[in-house]
N, C-alpha and C positions, 0 to 999 in steps of 0.2 A: 503493499500500499504506499509506503514512505518512497519508494522508487517511481511508483505511478505518479504521486503528487510532484516530485520534484523534477522528472524527467518530461512528464506529459501535462498533466494539468495545469500548474502553476506556468509554466511556458506558453501555453494555449491562452490562457487569462491575461497574461502579460501583452501577447501579440494582438489579441482583441482590443484591449485598453488602448495601445498605441494606434491601432486603426481607427478608434473612435475619438481619439485626442482625449482621453481621459487622465486623470491623474494616477501616477503609478500605485497610489495608496487606496485607490477605487475598492470599495468593497465588493465581493463577488460571492454568489451563493453557489455552495456544492451541494447538489441532491444526491443523497446516496441510501443504500438499504441500511436496515438498523442491525446488522450483523454485530455479533459480540466483538468482533475484532473493530468494527468502525466506532462502536459505543464506548471502548476500553479507555480507561482513565490515560493509560501509556499513550494510544494514539491520539488522544484530544490534546492533551499535554504538548505533544511534540507539534501539534497543527498549530496550536496557540503560540507556542514559543517561535515556531519558523515561518508560519504564513498567518499572522492574525488578521489579515484582511480578506481570508476565505472563510465564510460563515457556512458551518455545517448544518444542512437542512435534512433530517432524517424523515423517511417514508416510514410510516407504521406498518407492523408487520400485516400481510395480508393484503395490503393497499397498493402494492407496486402494480397490479394490473389496472388500477383506477388512475393513478397519481405519478407513475413514472414514464415519461414519453417514450423511452426505448421499448419497454414492454408494450404499451398500448400500440403504437404505430409503426415499429421496426422490426423486433425480434420474431414477432408472430410471421411477419411476411418472409424473413429470412430463414426460418424453421421450416416454413413450407416450401420454398427455394430449394432447400438442400434435400427435402424429402424427394421433389420431382427430379432432380439430378441422381440420387440414388435409385429411383425406380426405373429411369431411362436406362443406367447403366445394366440393371439387373434385365430388363427387357432385351436388351442389346445382346447380353451374353447368353441368354436363353435361346434367342430366335437364331443367333449363329451357330449353336450346337444342333438345334433342330433342322436348318438349311443342310448340314453335311450328313442328314439321315440318322442321327442318334434318335434313339427311341425317347418318347417323352419320359418314361419312367428311369431313364439313365441320365437324365440330365443334371449336371451338379453345377454350383456355385462355387467359383475360386475366392475363398475368403482368407487368403494368405496375406501376410503383411504387406508385402511388396506390391499386391495389385492393389490392396485397399488404399495404400500410400499413395500410389500412382494416380489414383482417381481424385484425390483431395483436391489439386491445383484447379482441374475443371469445375469441381463443385463449388469452390471458393469464389472463382471468377464469375458463374453464373448467379451466385448469390448476391455477388457486390454489384452486378448489373441489375438485379431485380430490386434494390433498395436503393441504389445509386439515383434517386430520382427527387429533385429537390421540390416539384409539385407535390410529390407524394409526402415528404415529410414537413413540409409548410401548407399542404393544401391549397396552392396558388388558386386551383379550379374552383375553389370554393370562397364564394363571397361571405366571409364571417359577418352576421348581422347581431347586434347586441343592444336592445333598446334603441332601434333605429339607427343606430351608428354602422355605417358600411365603411370597411377598411379599404383604402385603394393601394395600401402597401401589404404586397403579398408576404414581405419578409416579417410583419408583424402578426401573420396567421399561423405560426408556428406553435405546435404542442396545443392546438386547440382541442385535440381529442381527449386529453385529459381533463374531465369535466367533473364537476361538484355542484350539484344544484344548478344555479343560474351561471355560475362563473366556470372558466377554463383557465388553463396556464399559458394562454396566448397574452401576448404584450399589449394587445388592446384591451382584453378583460382585465388584465390586472391593473391598468391604467386607467379603466373606464371611471367615469363620474358616478356611477351607482355604487362601484366599490369603494372608493374615496369617502363617499358619504357613510358608508358602513364603518369605515376604518375611524373616520371623523368622530362618530358616536360610540366608537368602543370604549373609551374611558369611562362612560356613564352606564353602558350596558353590562360590560365585563372588565372591570379594574385590573384584576389579577391578570388576565390575558393581555391586556393592553400594555401593561408594566412590563409584562415577559417578552412581547414583541420589541419594545422600544428602550429596555435596558441595555446598557453596553455589555460587550462580552467579557466574562471575568476568566481568570486562570482557573483551569479546572482544579478541583482537590478532591479528596476522597470524601468531603461532605458537601458536594454540590448538588444536593438532591434536588434542587431547583432548577437548575439548568442543565443536568445531564438527562438523556434518555430514559424513559420510565423503565426500571429494572423488569418489570411485568411485560413489556412490549419487545424487550431484546431477544432476537432469534439466535440462536446457536446453529453453528454450520452443520448442515445435514437436515434443518428443518423445514425443507422447501413445501410450498403449497402446492397444490395440483396444478399444473400448466394448462394454459388453453392450447388445445390440440385440434387440428384441422385435418380432414381426410385428405390423403394423397390425391385423390380424383379430383378434388377442388381446385380451380384455377385461382391464381394469383389477381385477376381481376374480380373476382367473386368475393375474395376476402377484404379487398381493398373496399368492395361497395358494401359490405356488412360493416366494416370499420366505420364508413362514413354515415353510418345509421340507417342504411338502407333496407335492413331486414334480411331474412333469408332467401337467397335467390331460389326459383322454383325447383324441386326435386332434392333440395337439401333442407337439413333441419338444424336448428342451433341446439347443441348439447355442451353444457358446462362453458359457455361462451365461445366455443369453436363450431365450426361448420362441418356436418358429418353428411354422408348420404342418406337418403330415407331409409334404406334397409339396415345401415349401419347404427342409425339412431335407434331403430326398433331393437335391435340386439343391445345396445348399451341400456335400453329401460328392461331388459330381462323380459321381454315379450314371450311367453310361452305359446309355441305351436303345437296342437295337439296332434299326435302320431297314432294311426291304428294299433291296436295291440298285435295283429297279425299281419306281417307284411313279408314279402318275399324279395330278395335281392337278385336284380338281373339287369340286363341291358335297359338304360334309360329310366331305371328305377332308383 
């Protein structure tokens, strides 16, 4: 984590501050999972001592699918693109063997390390091209409207898929007048929350219960929640449409947040299909 911050995160923030002509001490927000290593006293102390201008914003456990942009709009598409590449490789391997006259029952898949390793570059390149679409990340094709506000700047539309109630993580929503009104009224409506938001960051200590992540919400490594899974037969376009709130396309069903073929959805719901007690096995049966 320290290497990531020093070699990737901090240089990126500094480059962006330079590009935007901001002061080098301009504070930046880093949104991260509430894993135990992220929330540890050692890591938070190191961050405060070396990068006090980076504010740690923890996503509560179980909420990454709602409030973390990569989970919501990027990784789901990435995973499906990888699935498509893997399926294509397997179909090609099986078809090649069948074309040589091998009996279908004798077809085998090469799962040796060398073969799997050689397939990785093509899989990664295909996944890269699938998600390297600014219009997908920023949703430039969608005019974000909020309380009759229409954004002419596509760059302000990033992260709008991360929604909570009326608001989302897009720049336009976070800087909108309705949200500013809520923040202005916060000291009267919730003084404790207002103070927690506006209080300056303090050096982490073993007794910083008021500023450290709630221990009940800290997730230990290995405690992953069930990920959203899309059937390999689902297209990337259908997933993008679903992400945009278009509902499940025809022939597909939504299961645990992901898209599945109608038949797969029925299996997932443990639908029991009655079978006759006496039946014979034979061709076509």
